[in-house]
BAPALO-345637 format. One record per residue (C-alpha): x, y, z; residue in one letter; chain. Coordinates in Angstrom, 1 decimal, always signed. Layout:
# residues N
SITE      px      py      pz  residu  chaine
SITE       X       Y       Z       a       A
...
***
This chain:
# residues 78
SITE      px      py      pz  residu  chaine
SITE   +81.8   -65.7  -165.3       m       A
SITE   +85.3   -65.1  -166.3       s       A
SITE   +88.1   -67.8  -166.5       t       A
SITE   +91.6   -67.2  -165.6       p       A
SITE   +94.0   -66.6  -168.5       s       A
SITE   +96.8   -68.9  -169.1       t       A
SITE   +99.6   -68.8  -171.5       t       A
SITE  +100.6   -71.8  -173.2       a       A
SITE  +104.3   -72.3  -173.3       q       A
SITE  +104.4   -72.1  -177.2       h       A
SITE  +102.7   -68.7  -177.0       d       A
SITE  +105.6   -66.9  -175.2       v       A
SITE  +108.1   -65.1  -177.6       d       A
SITE  +111.6   -66.1  -176.6       l       A
SITE  +113.4   -64.6  -179.6       a       A
SITE  +114.6   -61.6  -177.5       h       A
SITE  +115.1   -63.2  -174.2       a       A
SITE  +118.2   -62.2  -172.4       r       A
SITE  +119.6   -65.4  -170.7       w       A
SITE  +121.6   -64.9  -167.5       r       A
SITE  +123.4   -67.5  -165.3       k       A
SITE  +125.2   -67.2  -161.9       s       A
SITE  +128.6   -65.6  -161.7       s       A
SITE  +129.5   -68.6  -159.5       y       A
SITE  +129.4   -70.9  -162.5       s       A
SITE  +132.6   -69.5  -163.9       g       A
SITE  +133.4   -70.7  -167.3       g       A
SITE  +131.4   -73.9  -167.0       a       A
SITE  +128.6   -74.8  -169.3       n       A
SITE  +126.5   -76.9  -167.0       d       A
SITE  +124.3   -74.3  -165.5       c       A
SITE  +120.6   -73.3  -165.2       v       A
SITE  +119.9   -70.1  -167.2       e       A
SITE  +117.1   -67.7  -166.4       v       A
SITE  +115.4   -65.0  -168.6       a       A
SITE  +113.1   -62.5  -167.2       e       A
SITE  +110.2   -61.9  -169.6       l       A
SITE  +107.2   -59.4  -169.3       s       A
SITE  +105.0   -61.8  -167.4       e       A
SITE  +107.0   -64.9  -166.8       h       A
SITE  +110.5   -66.3  -166.1       a       A
SITE  +112.0   -68.8  -168.3       a       A
SITE  +114.4   -71.4  -167.2       v       A
SITE  +116.7   -73.6  -169.3       r       A
SITE  +119.7   -75.9  -169.1       d       A
SITE  +122.8   -74.3  -170.7       s       A
SITE  +123.9   -77.7  -172.0       k       A
SITE  +120.6   -78.0  -173.9       d       A
SITE  +119.6   -74.5  -175.1       i       A
SITE  +117.7   -75.9  -178.1       g       A
SITE  +115.2   -77.5  -175.9       r       A
SITE  +112.1   -75.4  -175.0       r       A
SITE  +112.6   -73.8  -171.5       p       A
SITE  +110.3   -74.1  -168.6       l       A
SITE  +108.1   -71.1  -168.0       l       A
SITE  +107.0   -69.9  -164.5       f       A
SITE  +104.8   -67.0  -163.4       s       A
SITE  +106.8   -64.3  -161.7       k       A
SITE  +105.2   -65.2  -158.4       a       A
SITE  +106.1   -68.9  -158.7       a       A
SITE  +109.8   -68.1  -159.6       m       A
SITE  +110.0   -65.7  -156.6       h       A
SITE  +108.6   -68.5  -154.4       a       A
SITE  +111.2   -71.0  -155.9       l       A
SITE  +114.2   -68.6  -155.4       v       A
SITE  +113.1   -67.7  -151.9       s       A
SITE  +112.8   -71.3  -151.0       g       A
SITE  +116.2   -72.1  -152.2       i       A
SITE  +117.7   -69.1  -150.4       a       A
SITE  +116.3   -70.3  -147.1       r       A
SITE  +118.5   -73.4  -147.3       g       A
SITE  +118.4   -77.1  -148.2       p       A
SITE  +114.9   -77.9  -149.6       l       A
SITE  +115.4   -81.5  -148.9       g       A
SITE  +115.5   -81.0  -145.2       e       A
SITE  +112.2   -79.3  -145.1       r       A
SITE  +110.3   -81.4  -147.6       w       A
SITE  +112.1   -84.8  -147.4       g       A
***
């Protein structure tokens, strides 16, 4: 019997992560930044880049972005 593999947040190398933020943010430094990694997506707050980012599987990140693109989340889940 096999067990699913999981990657602990501290096992992911972020040294070469290329962080991006929305072009809509302009010069503001109060944004969410995203880095696409080999098997994950990392998300961090641009005001607190020293804090460890959140990690999502690519499938989870796709679901999150798709949900946001469909419209206000609060209206569907609230």
